[in-house]
Rosetta silent file (secondary structure, phi, psi, omega in degrees, C-alpha in Angstrom):
SEQUENCE: MVLVAVGLAIGFWWVGRPSLPDRQEAEHDTESGVGDAEHTTVTATCTEPEDTGYTCRLRDAAGRYGYSITTFHNDSPPTYKRITTRYGLTVWDFPLNADGTGTKTLGTTPPRDLSASVSAVLLMLSGSLGRPDAFSLYGAIDCGAPVTGEVTTCTVRAPVRSATVRETGENEYELTYRVTLSM
SCORE:     score description
SCORE:     0.000 S_00000001
   1 L     0.000  -40.905  179.483   10.895   15.675   43.469 S_00000001
   2 H   -65.220  -40.703  179.429    8.099   13.811   41.697 S_00000001
   3 H   -63.719  -37.003  178.290    8.495   16.009   38.614 S_00000001
   4 H   -64.852  -43.830  179.715   12.220   15.269   38.499 S_00000001
   5 H   -64.199  -42.135  178.553   11.557   11.513   38.673 S_00000001
   6 H   -65.500  -42.605  178.444    8.903   11.727   35.946 S_00000001
   7 H   -60.906  -43.548  177.882   11.220   13.864   33.817 S_00000001
   8 H   -64.675  -41.534  179.904   14.057   11.345   34.191 S_00000001
   9 H   -62.257  -44.421  179.040   11.746    8.430   33.372 S_00000001
  10 H   -65.724  -40.620  178.549   10.527   10.143   30.206 S_00000001
  11 H   -61.429  -46.559  178.418   14.099   11.075   29.280 S_00000001
  12 H   -64.587  -39.207  177.835   15.369    7.496   29.665 S_00000001
  13 H   -62.419  -44.950 -177.835   12.380    6.195   27.727 S_00000001
  14 H   -63.759  -43.926 -179.677   13.011    8.698   24.915 S_00000001
  15 H   -67.771  -34.372 -177.806   16.739    7.897   24.692 S_00000001
  16 H   -80.038  -10.485  179.885   16.067    4.143   24.771 S_00000001
  17 L   -69.991  139.539  173.727   13.556    4.232   21.924 S_00000001
  18 L   -63.883  138.709 -176.494   14.773    2.874   18.601 S_00000001
  19 L   -78.337  153.771  176.983   15.257    5.773   16.194 S_00000001
  20 L   -83.721  148.787  173.080   13.191    6.234   13.061 S_00000001
  21 L   -70.754  155.175  171.826   14.845    6.168    9.662 S_00000001
  22 L   -85.431  178.885 -175.055   14.914    9.461    7.807 S_00000001
  23 H   -60.122  -43.522 -179.826   13.288    9.798    4.399 S_00000001
  24 H   -63.384  -42.142  177.889   16.463    8.890    2.466 S_00000001
  25 H   -63.519  -41.048  178.913   17.017    5.768    4.588 S_00000001
  26 H   -61.916  -43.831  179.679   13.382    4.754    4.088 S_00000001
  27 H   -65.135  -43.463  179.004   13.709    5.177    0.316 S_00000001
  28 H   -63.167  -47.015 -179.920   16.989    3.244    0.197 S_00000001
  29 H   -60.566  -41.799 -179.484   15.618    0.417    2.376 S_00000001
  30 H   -68.318  -44.843  179.527   12.471    0.165    0.252 S_00000001
  31 H   -59.090  -46.069 -177.733   14.371    0.273   -3.038 S_00000001
  32 H   -73.467  -42.199 -178.825   16.772   -2.457   -1.984 S_00000001
  33 H   -65.700  -51.028 -179.994   14.220   -4.657   -0.182 S_00000001
  34 H   -69.154  -40.726  178.474   11.510   -4.553   -2.843 S_00000001
  35 H   -59.443  -44.762  177.396   14.082   -4.606   -5.659 S_00000001
  36 H   -62.442  -44.895 -178.259   15.729   -7.748   -4.281 S_00000001
  37 H   -66.522  -35.295 -178.637   12.371   -9.464   -3.774 S_00000001
  38 H   -91.409   -5.563 -178.652   11.130   -8.509   -7.264 S_00000001
  39 L    57.669   47.588  179.240   14.542   -9.163   -8.926 S_00000001
  40 L  -155.553  172.086  174.565   14.597   -5.722  -10.547 S_00000001
  41 L   -87.153  133.486 -178.223   15.727   -2.169   -9.939 S_00000001
  42 E  -128.102  137.643  169.931   13.174   -0.120   -8.006 S_00000001
  43 E  -109.960  143.795 -177.058   13.010    3.597   -7.251 S_00000001
  44 E  -129.577  138.967  170.918   10.956    4.788   -4.291 S_00000001
  45 E  -119.769  111.167 -170.838    9.552    8.156   -3.286 S_00000001
  46 E  -110.529  157.168  171.558    8.509    7.878    0.355 S_00000001
  47 L   -76.355  165.814  176.730    6.661    9.978    2.879 S_00000001
  48 L   -67.742  126.237 -179.691    8.529   11.152    5.965 S_00000001
  49 L   -60.159  140.097  175.276    8.593    8.211    8.430 S_00000001
  50 E  -119.850  179.619 -179.492    6.380    8.550   11.514 S_00000001
  51 L   -57.827  -29.148 -176.939    6.050    6.358   14.596 S_00000001
  52 L   -91.238  -19.625  179.579    3.621    4.066   12.780 S_00000001
  53 E   142.103 -154.709 -179.762    5.558    3.765    9.491 S_00000001
  54 E  -158.714  163.828  176.592    5.636    5.299    6.016 S_00000001
  55 E  -121.658  155.340 -179.811    4.337    4.809    2.479 S_00000001
  56 E  -137.938  146.448  169.367    6.188    4.919   -0.824 S_00000001
  57 E   -96.441  133.229 -173.818    5.339    5.282   -4.485 S_00000001
  58 E  -116.497  154.381  171.907    7.404    2.800   -6.525 S_00000001
  59 E  -143.906  132.636 -179.352    8.618    2.488  -10.091 S_00000001
  60 E  -107.352  177.345 -175.491   10.528   -0.510  -11.394 S_00000001
  61 L   -62.233  -26.196  178.639   12.926   -1.027  -14.317 S_00000001
  62 L   -83.023   -2.845  179.579   10.053   -2.208  -16.553 S_00000001
  63 L    90.689    2.561  179.192    8.218    1.074  -15.898 S_00000001
  64 L   -67.640  149.168  176.200    5.518   -0.445  -13.674 S_00000001
  65 E  -103.655  138.970 -179.729    3.998    1.775  -10.977 S_00000001
  66 E  -148.275 -174.786 -179.924    3.563    0.462   -7.485 S_00000001
  67 E  -142.886  159.361  170.672    3.227    1.311   -3.808 S_00000001
  68 E  -141.681  149.141  176.089    4.606    0.048   -0.529 S_00000001
  69 E  -127.206  121.439  176.739    3.427    0.402    3.038 S_00000001
  70 E  -111.555  123.321  176.623    5.891   -0.099    5.879 S_00000001
  71 E  -112.666  139.990  179.601    4.459   -0.367    9.378 S_00000001
  72 E   -92.550  140.252  177.005    6.612   -0.304   12.478 S_00000001
  73 E  -129.260  141.755  175.626    6.164   -2.842   15.243 S_00000001
  74 E  -103.034  138.130 -179.157    7.812   -2.901   18.640 S_00000001
  75 E  -133.260  134.566  176.663    8.868   -6.215   20.112 S_00000001
  76 L  -123.062  138.660  176.117   10.164   -6.996   23.583 S_00000001
  77 L   -62.358  141.320 -177.175   11.559  -10.336   24.727 S_00000001
  78 L   -61.968  -24.930 -177.224    9.105  -11.974   27.131 S_00000001
  79 L   -88.233  -18.330 -177.600   11.789  -12.354   29.801 S_00000001
  80 L  -143.898   93.029 -172.762   13.079   -8.778   29.768 S_00000001
  81 L   -71.754  -10.389 -177.584   10.514   -6.099   28.926 S_00000001
  82 L   -78.997  -13.268  178.114   12.971   -3.189   29.168 S_00000001
  83 L   -99.834  125.897  179.118   14.548   -4.051   25.818 S_00000001
  84 L  -125.319  133.725  176.297   12.486   -3.066   22.811 S_00000001
  85 E  -114.287  130.381  176.336   13.326   -3.748   19.201 S_00000001
  86 E  -101.255  131.835  175.421   11.556   -1.840   16.439 S_00000001
  87 E  -135.533  157.517 -179.728   11.183   -3.539   13.095 S_00000001
  88 E  -109.705  141.733  175.066    9.300   -2.687    9.935 S_00000001
  89 E  -114.718  122.062 -174.910    6.969   -4.912    7.979 S_00000001
  90 E  -114.129  131.113  170.916    6.631   -3.895    4.322 S_00000001
  91 E  -117.396  147.669 -177.762    3.922   -4.916    1.858 S_00000001
  92 E  -152.434  165.444  174.747    4.005   -3.824   -1.775 S_00000001
  93 E  -162.312  159.179  175.417    2.458   -4.394   -5.165 S_00000001
  94 E  -120.780   83.286 -175.553    2.766   -3.096   -8.726 S_00000001
  95 E   -81.537   -5.487 -177.436   -0.846   -2.735   -9.906 S_00000001
  96 E  -124.009  127.787  171.826   -0.064   -0.516  -12.928 S_00000001
  97 L   -73.968  171.418 -177.604    1.896   -1.364  -16.035 S_00000001
  98 L   -60.027  -25.864 -179.242    3.970    1.357  -17.689 S_00000001
  99 L   -92.129    4.927  177.727    1.043    2.232  -19.988 S_00000001
 100 L    88.111   10.581  178.079   -1.434    2.706  -17.095 S_00000001
 101 E  -102.445  162.179  176.465   -3.211   -0.633  -17.499 S_00000001
 102 E  -170.284  163.208  178.410   -3.591   -3.425  -15.003 S_00000001
 103 E  -139.403  135.315  176.932   -5.502   -6.536  -14.037 S_00000001
 104 E  -131.525  140.726  172.635   -6.338   -7.839  -10.580 S_00000001
 105 E   -89.095  129.304 -177.436   -8.058  -11.031   -9.498 S_00000001
 106 E  -113.113  133.577  174.111  -10.737  -10.296   -6.924 S_00000001
 107 E  -105.786  139.407  177.772  -12.115  -12.749   -4.435 S_00000001
 108 L  -132.711  160.287  174.272  -15.537  -12.243   -2.920 S_00000001
 109 L  -113.075  155.934  178.975  -17.670  -14.114   -0.479 S_00000001
 110 L   -51.962  137.375   15.524  -21.401  -14.617   -0.835 S_00000001
 111 L   -91.018   35.707  175.575  -23.463  -12.599   -1.671 S_00000001
 112 L    62.611   45.765  178.244  -20.704  -11.884   -4.225 S_00000001
 113 L   -85.969  117.636 -178.551  -20.377   -8.167   -3.471 S_00000001
 114 L   -82.485  -15.838 -168.736  -17.486   -6.715   -5.452 S_00000001
 115 H   -58.450  -41.208 -179.493  -17.487   -3.260   -3.840 S_00000001
 116 H   -67.029  -41.577  179.283  -15.014   -4.087   -1.033 S_00000001
 117 H   -67.139  -40.031  177.866  -12.567   -5.798   -3.410 S_00000001
 118 H   -65.948  -39.026  177.187  -12.789   -2.942   -5.927 S_00000001
 119 H   -61.317  -38.474  177.920  -12.202   -0.433   -3.100 S_00000001
 120 H   -64.400  -40.455  177.301   -9.022   -2.322   -2.139 S_00000001
 121 H   -63.975  -40.597  178.975   -7.777   -2.103   -5.748 S_00000001
 122 H   -63.929  -34.614  175.200   -8.533    1.629   -5.765 S_00000001
 123 H   -64.619  -40.070  177.109   -6.417    2.058   -2.614 S_00000001
 124 H   -63.010  -43.988  179.729   -3.539    0.294   -4.401 S_00000001
 125 H   -64.510  -39.778  178.765   -3.961    2.538   -7.436 S_00000001
 126 H   -58.844  -46.513  178.260   -4.085    5.629   -5.230 S_00000001
 127 H   -64.986  -36.642 -179.888   -0.755    4.714   -3.634 S_00000001
 128 H   -70.598  -30.000  179.603    0.785    3.907   -7.014 S_00000001
 129 L   -87.625   -3.137  178.167   -0.290    7.258   -8.439 S_00000001
 130 L    74.627   29.162  178.205    1.149    9.139   -5.442 S_00000001
 131 L   -72.760  131.669 -178.287   -2.172   10.544   -4.257 S_00000001
 132 L   -68.781  -27.449 -179.612   -1.750   12.200   -0.853 S_00000001
 133 L  -103.461  119.219 -177.082   -5.193   11.066    0.321 S_00000001
 134 L   -59.112  -26.503 -178.038   -5.571    7.294    0.415 S_00000001
 135 L  -100.026   18.114 -176.896   -9.286    7.606   -0.304 S_00000001
 136 L   -64.612  -23.703 -179.611   -8.895   10.032   -3.229 S_00000001
 137 L  -103.836    7.695 -178.099  -10.069    7.383   -5.693 S_00000001
 138 L   -54.224  126.401  179.296  -12.910    6.019   -3.573 S_00000001
 139 L    82.309    5.984 -177.736  -15.819    5.237   -5.901 S_00000001
 140 L   -72.597  -15.372  174.423  -13.796    5.780   -9.099 S_00000001
 141 E  -130.001  123.590  177.852  -14.860    2.311  -10.323 S_00000001
 142 E  -129.457  111.489 -177.025  -18.456    1.135   -9.907 S_00000001
 143 L   -96.832    2.415  173.733  -19.292   -2.237  -11.411 S_00000001
 144 L    73.290 -148.084 -174.756  -22.889   -2.292  -10.175 S_00000001
 145 L   -63.941  171.855  178.890  -24.915   -5.386   -9.315 S_00000001
 146 L   -52.195  139.603 -177.261  -23.435   -8.874   -9.094 S_00000001
 147 L   -96.721  137.021  176.834  -21.612   -9.822  -12.274 S_00000001
 148 L  -132.746  127.918  171.556  -22.250  -13.149  -13.958 S_00000001
 149 L    64.071  -82.422 -171.881  -20.317  -14.714  -16.813 S_00000001
 150 L   -69.399  166.308  176.420  -19.889  -12.046  -19.466 S_00000001
 151 L   -72.669  130.292  178.569  -17.619   -9.029  -19.333 S_00000001
 152 E  -111.677  129.913  176.633  -19.322   -6.111  -17.602 S_00000001
 153 E   -83.934  130.511 -178.088  -18.259   -2.533  -18.286 S_00000001
 154 L   -93.945  154.974  172.653  -17.972   -0.513  -15.090 S_00000001
 155 E   -81.206  134.290 -176.622  -18.811    3.146  -14.561 S_00000001
 156 E  -131.590  163.835  170.600  -15.599    5.120  -13.936 S_00000001
 157 L  -138.871  158.927 -175.670  -14.380    8.616  -13.097 S_00000001
 158 L   -55.721  144.103    5.449  -10.980   10.266  -13.537 S_00000001
 159 L   -85.889    3.554  176.111   -8.198    9.295  -13.362 S_00000001
 160 E   -74.181  127.669 -177.867   -9.672    5.852  -14.180 S_00000001
 161 E   -95.790  -33.536  178.672  -10.391    5.818  -17.920 S_00000001
 162 E  -160.035  155.703  176.547  -12.002    2.394  -18.240 S_00000001
 163 E  -158.350  140.057  174.159  -12.710   -0.746  -16.250 S_00000001
 164 E  -133.439  155.518  177.231  -14.312   -4.113  -16.910 S_00000001
 165 E  -137.085  143.441  176.837  -15.012   -7.064  -14.683 S_00000001
 166 E  -142.430  149.149  178.868  -15.765  -10.680  -15.533 S_00000001
 167 E   -77.600  132.121  179.320  -16.476  -13.769  -13.486 S_00000001
 168 E  -115.983   -9.781 -179.808  -13.630  -16.302  -13.610 S_00000001
 169 E  -178.425 -177.825  179.221  -14.858  -18.800  -11.040 S_00000001
 170 L   -66.877  118.360 -178.843  -17.091  -19.199   -8.070 S_00000001
 171 L    61.516   26.655  177.744  -16.714  -15.973   -6.061 S_00000001
 172 E  -133.428  136.409 -176.344  -13.711  -14.951   -8.183 S_00000001
 173 E  -135.591  159.438  175.023  -13.553  -12.090  -10.680 S_00000001
 174 E  -118.163  121.589  178.347  -11.010  -10.394  -12.910 S_00000001
 175 E  -104.135  123.902  177.352  -10.932   -6.591  -12.910 S_00000001
 176 E  -116.121  134.066 -173.506   -9.145   -4.952  -15.852 S_00000001
 177 E  -144.819  161.810  175.133   -8.563   -1.201  -15.766 S_00000001
 178 E  -137.325  133.731  178.153   -6.775    1.713  -17.419 S_00000001
 179 E  -123.523  158.783  174.002   -5.848    4.949  -15.656 S_00000001
 180 L   -83.061  126.251  178.093   -4.445    8.265  -16.803 S_00000001
 181 L   -96.291  127.004  179.692   -0.838    8.644  -15.742 S_00000001
 182 L  -130.103   55.540 -178.053    0.209   12.172  -14.897 S_00000001
 183 L  -116.715    0.000    0.000    3.667   11.720  -13.440 S_00000001
């Protein structure tokens, strides 16, 4: 009897869950949402949606390469917890121009360590290049010790071809990079 009750509870929970989009729906939603926000035509190649969300590699009409991350959140009204609404929150960026170049402004906090900000840029580049492993580019740009004033050339490894960083303000830097595009 207990197993029947547990089975019914799981069954009702499963049927009541909001359904996930399929890959085509995810690509269409991303193309239209990001395209409208960026005022351009966008094509998206997305991973298969899972309970937590999905990622997409983007390309816009100007040829820029980008990425998007959609995470799913469940929300229930405070007065009636049995109703759950699933919604997606999407963040995106286009860190690569059509020729494989890009520039990002990096903010740091004292002691002015760039490594965390550079790692975040590498994650963006990884998503834009369609790398299956988000950390595939970890360490591909190493700008060394704190940078002051002049342009500093960073040590790079493939697919990053070159990178420089320069101080633009207090705790603010500009990272300029070029990557090899193989798409």
